[in-house]
N, C-alpha and C positions, 0 to 999 in steps of 0.2 A: 553615163548620160550627160548631156550638156545642159540640162535643166533639172530642177528638183523633181522628185517623184510627185505625181499627182494622184491622190486617193480620194475617192468619193465615200462619204459616210452617209449611209441611208438611215434616216430617222423615221420613226413610226408614231410620233406624237411627243408628249412631254409628261412623264410620270409612269412609274412602274406598272400600275394596275390597268392603265388604259392607253399607254403609249410607250415611248422609249424609256428604258431605265436610265435615270439621269446620271447616277454615279458612273455607270459603265460608259455612257456617251461622253461625258466630260473627261474621264480618264483616257479613253481612246483618243480624243482630240489632243489631250496633253501629251501622250506618248508619241503621236504622229508629229506634233510640233517639235518635240524633243529631238526627233530624227531629221528635222528640216524639211518635212513633207509639206507640200501645198495641198490643202484640204478643200474639197468641194462638198458642202452639205446639200443633200437633196431629200425630198419626201414626196410621196404621191399627193396630188391635190384632190383629196377625197374626204368624205365625212368619217369621223371616228365611229366605230361600232357603237360605243356608248361612252359616257363620262362617269368616272368613279370619284367619290369623295375619298381622298387618300387618308383622311383622319378616321373615318368610320367603315370604309369599304362599301358604303351604300351607293347604288346607282342613282344618278341625278337626272332630273327631268330637263335636260338641256342638250344641245348638240354643239359639237366643235369640229373644226377642220384639221386634218392631220398636218398639212403643210403649215398652216398658221400656228399650230401648237408647237411643231418642231422648230419653228423660227425662234422660239424662246431659248432653246438650247444653243442654236447657231448664232444667237445675237443678231438675227436678221439677215445674216449672210447665207442665204439658202435659195435653191431653185426648185421648181417642180421637177419631179423625177422624169416626166415626159420631155423636159427641156435639157436634161443632162446629156452632154455629148460624150459618149463612151470612147470615141477615138482619142479624146484628150485625157483619158483616165488610165492609170496604170494598174489600179486595184480597187476593190470595194470592201468596205467594212460595214457590218451590220451589228450595232449594239442590240442587247436584248431588251427585256421588258415585255409585258403582256401585249403591247401594241403589235409585235411581230406575229402573235397568234390570234389577234382580234382584228387588226387593220390590214396588215400585209396578207395574212391568211385567216381562215376561220378555224384553225387547228384547235383553239381553246374550246370550241363548241362541237366541231364535227370530226376532230381527229385528222389523220393523214389523208382522208378522202374528201376533205373540205375544199373550199375554193381558195384561190390565190389571186391577188390583185394583178391584172395583166401587165401593168408597167413594172411591178416588182419582179415578176417572173421573167419578163423580157430582158431586164437589166442583168439578172443573174445568169440566164441562159447565154446571152450575148457575151458577157464577160468571160464565162467559162469556155465558150467556144473559141474565144480569142486567146485563151491561155493566160488570162489575167487572174492573179491571185484573188481569192475571196476569203475574208475573215468573218466568222460568225461568233458572237459572244452570247453566252447564256442560252436562251431559248431560240436564238436565231438559227441554230443548227437545224431546227425543224423546217424553217422557211427555205433554207438551202436545199434540203433533201426533197421538200415538196416541189420546189421550182424545177428540179432536175429529174423528177419522177418519170416523165415520159421521154427521156433522152436515153442514150446508150450508156451514160455515165452511172456509176454506182458508188457515189462518194462515201468516204468514211468521215463521220462527224461525231462530236460529243456534246451532250448536254449535262453530263455528270455521271455519277456512279451510285447504284443502290446500296453499295457497301459502306457508305458513310452518311451521316445525317444530312437530310435535305428537307425543305419545306414542301417538296413536290413528290409525286409518284414517278420517280425516275425510271423504274422498271417499265411502267406502262408507256411512258414517252419513248423510251428506247424501242419498245415493241412497235410503236407507231412508225418510228424512223425506219426500222427494218422492213415494215410493210410497204414503204415507198420504193424499196429496192436499194436503199442506201444501207450502210452498216453503222450501227451505233457502237462507238467505242467507249467503254467506261473510263472516266477520268475523274480524279479528285480536283479540288480547287487549286492544288499545287501542281497540276499537270495541264498540258494542252494536247490536242490531237493535230497531227500534221499529215495530211494526205498529199504526199509529194506528186503522185500521178495526176490527181485532179487539181492540184494547187489550191487546196482548201485547208484553212487553219481554223480550228474552233476551240473555245475555252469555256468551261462551265460557269465561272463567275458566280453570280447570286443564285444559280440553280442549286447550289450547295449551301449549307449553313456556313456563312463566311462574314468576316469583318470587312470594312472598306479597305483596310490594308491588305487583306488577303486578295480582294478583288483587284486592287491596283497591281499587285504582283502578277496576278493571272493575266490581266490585260497587257501588262508590259511584256510578258512572255510571248503573247500572241503577236503583238506589234513587232517585237524584236525578230520573231520568226518570219513575219511578213517582209521585213527589210532584208533579211538574209535571202529569202526567196526571190525578191526583186533583183537583188544584186547578182545572184547566180544567173538569172535570165538575161541580164543586160551586161554581164561581165565579159 
Protein backbone atom coordinates (compact mmCIF):
# COMPACT_ATOMS: atom_id res chain seq x y z
CA UNK A 1 0.00 0.00 0.00
CA UNK A 2 1.07 3.59 -0.57
CA UNK A 3 -0.37 4.79 2.74
CA UNK A 4 -0.36 3.38 6.27
CA UNK A 5 -3.04 0.89 7.14
CA UNK A 6 -6.08 2.51 8.73
CA UNK A 7 -7.82 0.60 11.50
CA UNK A 8 -10.96 1.62 13.35
CA UNK A 9 -11.07 0.81 17.07
CA UNK A 10 -14.67 0.53 18.25
CA UNK A 11 -15.07 1.55 21.88
CA UNK A 12 -18.07 0.87 24.13
CA UNK A 13 -17.41 3.29 26.99
CA UNK A 14 -14.66 3.53 29.59
CA UNK A 15 -14.28 0.87 32.26
CA UNK A 16 -14.51 -2.90 32.32
CA UNK A 17 -17.85 -3.22 34.11
CA UNK A 18 -19.89 -0.80 31.99
CA UNK A 19 -17.75 0.06 28.96
CA UNK A 20 -14.52 -0.85 27.19
CA UNK A 21 -11.85 -2.75 29.11
CA UNK A 22 -9.22 -0.04 29.47
CA UNK A 23 -6.13 -2.27 29.51
CA UNK A 24 -7.25 -4.12 26.36
CA UNK A 25 -8.14 -0.86 24.61
CA UNK A 26 -4.85 0.84 25.41
CA UNK A 27 -2.78 -2.24 24.60
CA UNK A 28 -4.55 -2.58 21.25
CA UNK A 29 -3.84 1.08 20.49
CA UNK A 30 -0.21 0.58 21.54
CA UNK A 31 0.28 -2.46 19.32
CA UNK A 32 -1.41 -0.80 16.34
CA UNK A 33 0.86 2.21 16.79
CA UNK A 34 3.88 -0.08 17.04
CA UNK A 35 3.01 -1.35 13.56
CA UNK A 36 2.66 2.18 12.17
CA UNK A 37 -1.11 1.92 11.79
CA UNK A 38 -3.28 5.01 11.49
CA UNK A 39 -6.01 4.56 14.10
CA UNK A 40 -9.55 5.93 13.97
CA UNK A 41 -11.45 5.54 17.24
CA UNK A 42 -15.22 5.42 17.05
CA UNK A 43 -18.15 4.74 19.36
CA UNK A 44 -21.93 4.86 19.07
CA UNK A 45 -23.50 8.08 20.31
CA UNK A 46 -25.90 6.36 22.71
CA UNK A 47 -26.59 6.18 26.42
CA UNK A 48 -24.78 3.54 28.45
CA UNK A 49 -27.01 0.78 29.77
CA UNK A 50 -25.97 1.80 33.29
CA UNK A 51 -23.05 3.16 35.29
CA UNK A 52 -21.07 0.94 37.68
CA UNK A 53 -18.90 2.05 40.59
CA UNK A 54 -15.71 0.17 39.77
CA UNK A 55 -14.64 0.12 43.42
CA UNK A 56 -17.75 -1.62 44.75
CA UNK A 57 -19.53 -3.04 41.72
CA UNK A 58 -22.68 -1.13 42.67
CA UNK A 59 -24.92 0.46 40.06
CA UNK A 60 -25.02 4.24 40.24
CA UNK A 61 -28.02 6.55 39.90
CA UNK A 62 -26.62 8.48 36.95
CA UNK A 63 -26.42 8.28 33.17
CA UNK A 64 -23.46 8.55 30.81
CA UNK A 65 -22.95 8.61 27.07
CA UNK A 66 -20.93 5.88 25.35
CA UNK A 67 -19.24 8.24 22.89
CA UNK A 68 -18.37 10.76 25.61
CA UNK A 69 -16.96 8.09 27.90
CA UNK A 70 -15.02 6.41 25.07
CA UNK A 71 -13.37 9.75 24.34
CA UNK A 72 -11.52 9.37 27.66
CA UNK A 73 -9.59 6.41 26.22
CA UNK A 74 -9.16 8.03 22.81
CA UNK A 75 -7.89 11.27 24.37
CA UNK A 76 -10.65 13.08 22.54
CA UNK A 77 -9.70 11.84 19.07
CA UNK A 78 -12.93 9.97 18.33
CA UNK A 79 -15.96 10.13 16.06
CA UNK A 80 -19.49 8.86 16.33
CA UNK A 81 -19.72 5.41 14.78
CA UNK A 82 -22.43 6.70 12.44
CA UNK A 83 -19.84 9.14 11.02
CA UNK A 84 -17.09 6.57 10.46
CA UNK A 85 -16.32 6.22 6.74
CA UNK A 86 -15.71 2.52 6.24
CA UNK A 87 -14.33 3.06 2.73
CA UNK A 88 -11.33 4.71 4.42
CA UNK A 89 -10.81 1.81 6.86
CA UNK A 90 -8.84 -1.39 6.27
CA UNK A 91 -9.91 -3.31 9.39
CA UNK A 92 -11.78 -2.92 12.67
CA UNK A 93 -10.78 -3.85 16.22
CA UNK A 94 -13.21 -4.32 19.11
CA UNK A 95 -11.69 -4.34 22.61
CA UNK A 96 -13.64 -6.22 25.26
CA UNK A 97 -15.22 -5.19 28.53
CA UNK A 98 -18.85 -5.49 29.62
CA UNK A 99 -19.69 -2.53 27.38
CA UNK A 100 -19.77 -4.85 24.35
CA UNK A 101 -22.38 -6.98 26.13
CA UNK A 102 -24.33 -4.08 27.66
CA UNK A 103 -24.00 -1.17 25.21
CA UNK A 104 -23.13 -2.77 21.86
CA UNK A 105 -25.49 -5.68 22.56
CA UNK A 106 -27.71 -6.83 25.43
CA UNK A 107 -25.93 -10.20 25.64
CA UNK A 108 -25.16 -9.70 29.36
CA UNK A 109 -28.88 -9.67 30.11
CA UNK A 110 -30.57 -11.50 27.24
CA UNK A 111 -27.92 -13.86 25.88
CA UNK A 112 -27.48 -14.47 22.14
CA UNK A 113 -31.09 -13.57 21.33
CA UNK A 114 -30.79 -10.06 22.72
CA UNK A 115 -30.58 -6.85 20.74
CA UNK A 116 -27.61 -5.21 19.08
CA UNK A 117 -27.00 -1.53 18.39
CA UNK A 118 -27.80 -0.94 14.69
CA UNK A 119 -24.68 1.14 14.03
CA UNK A 120 -22.44 -1.55 15.56
CA UNK A 121 -24.10 -4.29 13.55
CA UNK A 122 -23.95 -2.28 10.34
CA UNK A 123 -20.23 -1.60 10.83
CA UNK A 124 -19.40 -5.27 11.44
CA UNK A 125 -21.61 -6.58 8.64
CA UNK A 126 -20.31 -4.05 6.11
CA UNK A 127 -16.69 -4.66 7.08
CA UNK A 128 -17.15 -8.41 6.80
CA UNK A 129 -18.93 -8.14 3.44
CA UNK A 130 -16.05 -6.03 2.12
CA UNK A 131 -13.50 -8.61 3.25
CA UNK A 132 -11.98 -6.32 5.85
CA UNK A 133 -10.43 -8.13 8.83
CA UNK A 134 -12.20 -7.91 12.18
CA UNK A 135 -10.41 -8.34 15.52
CA UNK A 136 -12.38 -9.07 18.69
CA UNK A 137 -10.77 -9.08 22.13
CA UNK A 138 -12.23 -10.68 25.24
CA UNK A 139 -16.07 -10.65 25.18
CA UNK A 140 -16.16 -8.92 21.79
CA UNK A 141 -16.35 -12.31 20.09
CA UNK A 142 -19.99 -12.42 21.17
CA UNK A 143 -20.70 -9.09 19.48
CA UNK A 144 -19.16 -10.34 16.24
CA UNK A 145 -21.16 -13.58 16.31
CA UNK A 146 -24.38 -11.69 17.15
CA UNK A 147 -23.81 -9.13 14.37
CA UNK A 148 -23.37 -11.88 11.77
CA UNK A 149 -26.16 -14.08 13.12
CA UNK A 150 -28.58 -13.45 10.26
CA UNK A 151 -26.01 -13.62 7.48
CA UNK A 152 -24.68 -16.61 5.59
CA UNK A 153 -21.42 -16.42 7.55
CA UNK A 154 -20.72 -18.80 10.39
CA UNK A 155 -17.58 -17.34 11.96
CA UNK A 156 -15.26 -19.07 14.37
CA UNK A 157 -14.49 -16.96 17.44
CA UNK A 158 -13.07 -17.44 20.90
CA UNK A 159 -13.85 -15.96 24.29
CA UNK A 160 -11.71 -18.48 26.15
CA UNK A 161 -11.79 -22.06 27.35
CA UNK A 162 -13.61 -23.77 30.23
CA UNK A 163 -10.55 -25.98 30.77
CA UNK A 164 -8.58 -23.24 32.55
CA UNK A 165 -9.53 -20.77 35.33
CA UNK A 166 -11.83 -17.92 34.34
CA UNK A 167 -13.93 -15.37 36.26
CA UNK A 168 -16.82 -16.19 33.89
CA UNK A 169 -18.92 -19.14 32.76
CA UNK A 170 -17.05 -19.75 29.52
CA UNK A 171 -19.00 -22.92 28.73
CA UNK A 172 -22.30 -21.03 28.86
CA UNK A 173 -20.96 -18.17 26.72
CA UNK A 174 -19.60 -20.67 24.21
CA UNK A 175 -23.02 -22.31 24.03
CA UNK A 176 -24.53 -18.90 23.31
CA UNK A 177 -22.04 -18.27 20.53
CA UNK A 178 -22.87 -21.63 18.98
CA UNK A 179 -26.58 -20.73 19.21
CA UNK A 180 -26.00 -17.76 16.90
CA UNK A 181 -24.70 -20.10 14.19
CA UNK A 182 -21.09 -19.22 14.89
CA UNK A 183 -18.52 -21.66 16.26
CA UNK A 184 -16.91 -21.12 19.66
CA UNK A 185 -13.28 -22.23 19.64
CA UNK A 186 -11.76 -22.90 23.07
CA UNK A 187 -8.52 -20.94 23.50
CA UNK A 188 -6.31 -20.15 26.47
CA UNK A 189 -4.95 -16.67 27.11
CA UNK A 190 -1.78 -17.91 25.39
CA UNK A 191 -3.67 -18.56 22.15
CA UNK A 192 -5.79 -16.75 19.58
CA UNK A 193 -8.39 -17.88 17.07
CA UNK A 194 -7.82 -17.06 13.40
CA UNK A 195 -10.76 -17.66 11.06
CA UNK A 196 -9.00 -17.21 7.73
CA UNK A 197 -12.15 -17.74 5.66
CA UNK A 198 -14.11 -15.00 7.43
CA UNK A 199 -11.01 -12.91 8.20
CA UNK A 200 -11.84 -12.76 11.89
CA UNK A 201 -9.25 -12.82 14.69
CA UNK A 202 -10.27 -13.18 18.32
CA UNK A 203 -8.36 -13.43 21.61
CA UNK A 204 -9.60 -14.32 25.12
CA UNK A 205 -7.63 -11.69 27.08
CA UNK A 206 -9.31 -10.96 30.43
CA UNK A 207 -12.04 -13.55 29.89
CA UNK A 208 -9.45 -15.86 31.44
CA UNK A 209 -7.60 -15.44 34.72
CA UNK A 210 -4.71 -13.34 33.47
CA UNK A 211 -2.17 -10.69 34.37
CA UNK A 212 -1.78 -7.51 32.38
CA UNK A 213 1.40 -9.03 30.93
CA UNK A 214 -0.57 -12.08 29.79
CA UNK A 215 -3.16 -9.83 28.21
CA UNK A 216 -0.53 -7.67 26.51
CA UNK A 217 0.99 -10.77 24.94
CA UNK A 218 -2.45 -11.99 23.84
CA UNK A 219 -3.37 -8.62 22.33
CA UNK A 220 0.00 -8.44 20.55
CA UNK A 221 -0.62 -11.88 19.05
CA UNK A 222 -3.98 -10.72 17.70
CA UNK A 223 -2.63 -7.47 16.24
CA UNK A 224 0.38 -9.27 14.74
CA UNK A 225 -2.05 -11.70 13.09
CA UNK A 226 -4.08 -8.75 11.81
CA UNK A 227 -1.02 -7.19 10.20
CA UNK A 228 -0.16 -10.50 8.53
CA UNK A 229 -3.74 -10.79 7.25
CA UNK A 230 -3.68 -7.25 5.87
CA UNK A 231 -0.32 -7.79 4.19
CA UNK A 232 -1.50 -10.99 2.50
CA UNK A 233 -4.60 -9.25 1.18
CA UNK A 234 -2.64 -6.33 -0.23
CA UNK A 235 0.55 -8.14 -1.14
